[in-house]
N, C-alpha and C positions, 0 to 999 in steps of 0.2 A: 406730782411729787409725792413720794411716800416717806414718812418719817419712821426711822428704825432706831431701836435701842442698840447702841454699839455693843458688840460682843467681844471685842478685842481691846487689849491694852498694849501700850508700847512695849512694856516689859515681857509680854507674851510672844512678841515677834522676833524672828531671827533675820536681821537686816544687815545689808552692807553698812560699814561703819559711817560712811558719808551720809547715807540716808537717815540713819538713826540720829546722828548729831544734828542734821538739818531740821528734822521734824521736832526734836526737843527745843531747838532754838526758836522755831516758829511758835510753839506752844508758849514758851517764855515771853515772846514778844506780845502775844495776845493777852497774857496775864498782866503784862506791864504796859499795856497800851496807853494808859493815862500818863505815865512817866515819859514814854516816847513822844507823845503829843506835846508835852511841855517843852520839848526841844524841836517842835515842828516836824516830827518824823512819824509817819504812819507805819504800823506793823505790816509786814508782808502778808499777803492773803491769797496769792494765786500760785497754785502748784500743778505741774504737769508730770504725771507718772507714766513711764513708758517701759515696755518689756513684754516678753511672752506671757501668755495666760497661765494662771495658777501659781504665781510667785509673789503674791501678797499685796497687790495694788489696792484692792478693796479693803483688805484687812488693815492696811496702813491708814487709809482714809477713816475707817471706823475708830482706830486707835487715836487718831488726831482729835476726833470729836469727843471721845471719852476723856482724853487729857484736858480738853478745854471745858469739860462738863457742859457741852453745847448740843443742841439737837442735831441729828444726823439725817439730812434730807437726801434722798436718792431719786434721781430722775429716770423714769422709764420711758424710753423713746416711743414705744408703741402708742402711748397716750399723748405724745407731743407732735409727732409727724402727721400732718393732715393731707387730705387728697386735693384740696382746693388752693388756688393761687392765694398766697399771703397767709394761709391758715397756720402753717408751721411757725412762721416768724411771730405771729400773734400769740400762739401758745407758749413759745419760748419766752416772750415778754412777760406772760403771766407767771411763769415759773420763777423768773428772777424777781418779779415784784413781790411774790410770796416770800422769797428768801430774804429780801431787804428789810422785812418787817421785824427782824430780831437777829441777835447773834446766833450763828449756826455754821455748820459745815455742809456745803452743797456739793454733792458728788455726782459727776457725770462720767459714767463708765462708757467704754467703747466710743470714745470721743470722736474718733475718725468717722463715725457714722453721720455726724452732723457738721463736722469742721473740715470737710474735704478741700483739697487744693482747688481754688477757683479757676486756675489756668487749665484744668483738665478739659479738653475739648469734648469729652464724652458726657460731661455733666450738663444739666439743664440750667437755664437762667434762674429758675426757682431755687435750686440748691445754692447758687451763688448769692442770691438775696438772703437766704437763711444764714449762710456763713457771715455775711456782713452784719446782719442783725445780731447774731450771736456775739460777735466781737464787740459790738457797741454795748451790749448788755454787760459783758465781762468788764469792760472799761469803766462802766458806771457803778459797779458794785462798791459799796462802802467797805472799809478795811475790817469792820467787825464781822463781815461775811467771808468766810474762807471757802474759796471754790477750788475743789480738787478734781482734776480730770485725769482719766486713764485711757491709754491707747495700747492695743496689741500691735498696731501697725502705724507707728509714728511717721513713717515715710509718706503716708497718705495725707497727713495734715497740711492744711494751707500754710504757706510760709509766714503769713502775718500772725498766725496763731502763736508761734513760738515766742514772738516778741511780747505777747501779753502776759507771760508767766515769769515771775521773778525767780521761781525755783523750778528746775527741771531735773528730775531724778530718774535714773535707770534702775530697774529692779530685775536683774538677770536671774537665770536658773541658779539654784544653790550649788555651792562648791561642796566637796566631800566633807570638810570639817563642819560645815553648817548642817549637813544631813545627819552627821553623827550627833551633833548637839540636839537636833530635832528629836532623834530617837531617845536620847537621855531624858528630855523633857516629857516625851510621850509616855515613857515607862513610869516616870514619877507622877504624871497626871492621872494615869489609868490604874496604877498600882499593879501592873502586869509586866513581867519580864518577857521579852520576845524570844529569848533562848539562843540568840546568836550575838557575837561581838558586833558592836555598833560600827566598827570600821569595816567589817566584812559586808554588813548590810549596805553601808554607804557605797562601797566599791561596786557592788552588784546593781545598785540602783542609780548609777551615775547617769547624767543627762535627763533625769526626770525632774519635773517641777515639784514644788512643795505640795501642791494639791495631790499630785500622783503619789508622792511618798506617804501622805496622810491616808490616802485610799488603801495603800498597801498595809500600813500599820493597822488600820481598822479591820481589814479583811483577815489579818493574822489573828486578831483577837477573836 
C-alpha cells in the first residue's frame, strides 16, 4: 500500500451530475458520522467506479480523500499478488489490516484483476479463494474506512462483488459540453489561450477520454 497526497479536489473535476452529487453526499456522511450513529446509522463507505480508462476514476477517489482530509492509500497489485498458494490472500489481509488502523480512503484500481468472476472455468482455484478472501475483507471494513474500487471492465467482476458496494457509479467518456468546459478551465489554469473556439476543439476531439483531451492540450502548449 502506498500513501499519496491527493492532487485533486471535487471542484476541479468535471463529473456527471449524479456522480458529483453522490460523492458530496458521501463526504457529508463521513463528516457527520457521529450524528448518523446517534440514529444507529453508519455512513456509506463502499464505492465501485466503472467506465473506460482516462475518465476520472482515480481523480474522483483522490478528490474524495481530499474532501475528507483523510490519507489516500493506493494498492499496487504487483506487491500483493504472490506466487505461492495462499500468499495473495494473506497479503490482501495485511492491506486491509493496515487500512483499518485509521480513517482513510483505500483505493483499488483495476479491481477486475483480483475480483474476477468465480464461475469462470478458466480461472484457478487459487483465484477463487482470493476473491472470497477479498469479499470477506471488504465486508469487515469499519465505516470510517472508505474503500473505492475502479474497473475498466466491470463485466469481468464476480457477481457477488456488486452486492458489496452501496454506491455504483459509471464514469463515461465526456460529452461535448464537458470537453468545452475542460478547455475553459485549462486556459484559465495555464494562462494560455489555445487559439481556437472551444466548441470546434470539442467537436474535433469527440470520443476521446478526459486523459486524451488533456494530452492534446498539453501538447498544444
